[in-house]
N, C-alpha and C positions, 0 to 999 in steps of 0.2 A: 735268529731273526725270523719272525713269523711272516709268512706270505699271505697276501690277501686272496680270498676265494674268488676265482673268476666268475662263478655262478651268482655272486651277490654284487658284482660291479654294476652300478647304475650307469646306464648310458644315456638316459633321457628322463626328465622330470616334467610332468604336466600338472599344473595346478587346476583344480576344478571347483567352481563356485556356482551357486544358483540361488535364486529367490532372496536377493539382498533387500528388496522392497524399500529402496531409498536409504538404507543404512549399511555402511561398510564398517565392520568391527575394526577398531584401530590396530588390532593384532594381526590382521590378515596380511598386510604388506610384508611384515617381517616373517610371518609363517611361509609366505610364498617366495621369499627372496631366494634367488638362485634357480628358479624353475626355468625351463626352456620356453614354455608357453603357458598361458592361462586361458581356460575355456569358461565362459559364463553362459549358463543355460537358461537365461531369461528371468523375467520379473525383476529387472534391474532397479527401476524406480526413480533413479536420478542419473542423468548422463555423466555427472562428475565422477561417479563410481568407476566408470570405464576409464576415465583419464587417470584416476588413482592406480588402477590395475595396470594400465599401459606404462606407468612410470616404473613398475616392478619388472614387467616382461611383456613381450608381444602378447596381445589379447585378441581372441576371437569370441564374439558374442552374438546371440540371437535374441529376438524380441519374445517376451512372454505375453501371456494373455492379458496382463495388467499394464503392459508397456504401451502407452499411447503416444501422444505428441512428444516429440523430442527423440523418438526412436524409429522414425519412418525409414531411416537408412538401413535398419537391421532387418535381415531376412528372418522368416519363421524357422528355417532350418538351414544348415550348411554342412558341407563336408570339407575335409582337408587332410593334410599330412604334416606331422611334426616329428622330426628325428626318426623317420621311417615308420611312425605309427599312423596308420590310416584311420581317421575318425569321422564320425557323424555327430552333429550337435543340434539338438532341438529342445523345446521346452516341455511339451507333453509327450510322454512315452507313446501313447496310442496313435497320435498323429504322426510321430516320427516313424513308427513301425510301418504305417501305410505309405509314407513317402519312400522309405527304404525298399519296400517290396517292389517298386518299379524302377529302382536305381540300376540294377544289374551290375556288371563289372566285378572287380575283386572284392572279396568280403572285407568289412571293416574289422579292425582289431578292437576298437573302442567306440562304443555308442553311449553318448552322454545326454541326459535329460534331467529335468527338475520337476517342479509343479507340486509334487506330493508332500514336500517338506519332511521326508523320511529317508535317511540315508540307506542305500542298498547297493549291493554289488552281486552280480550273478554271471555265470558263464553259460553261453549257448553256442555250440558249434564253433568254438574257437574265438568267440567275440565276448569281450567284457562289457556288460550292460551296467552302467553306473549312474546312480542318482546320488549326488554329494550331500543331499539334505538341504535344508534351508540355512543360509549363512546368517539370517537375521531372526529366524523362528518368531515371527510377529504374532502368532496366535497362541493362546493359552494352551491348546491341546497339542501344539507342536512338540516334537522331540527337542532335546538340546540342540542348539545351532551347531552346524558342522560344515566343514569344507573337506576336500579330499585331495590327495596327491597320488597320481598314477606314476609309477616308476617302470622304465623298461630296463630289464636285465637280460643277460644272455639266455636265461631260461624262460623268458616271456614277461608279461605284464604283471605287476603287483599293484595293490591299491591299499592306502591306509587313510582312515578317516581321522580328522583332527577336530575334537570338540572345542567350542568357543564358549565364552561366558554368556549367560543369558542376560539380556538387558531388560530394564524395567520399561514397558511401553509407556509412551506419553499420554496416549488416549486409547481406549478400547476400539477395536475395529468392528464395524458392523457388516462389512462385506468381505467375504473370503475369496470371491472371484473364481470359483471352481467351474 
């Protein structure tokens, strides 16, 4: 009988989504089923998306630069902890870095942001800096739409990106909102 490797035992799963722009891919709820928490890094576009995500798992969200009316109750950035993972969440990386510079206290293990529509993960001084990419990829020049799942294992945090199907836009966008 084979034993499981304790170094690969997942103790926490965090779903990470950004830049839905009013469209939640129908595959996302199933892809995030079983996560302990969902983080949405802004540019949500439709408050119903947060309701759909909350039906899957507790959800923390921030407002993006394109989230206007209907999102007044969301902060531009927030911090928290899930399953022992201390996180910071914002929409634009540059603004988040400025806010975190004055935060002090214990370092974050996970810093999540969006806005650039390009998935990326990098490590700096023990912190995972993560952009899950755009879950809707609304612009022709965007990469394939993606979300991410962060997993805590005894050896630390790991991240995997999950590609989504590209949808055909109903009308070309004239404003990217950068």
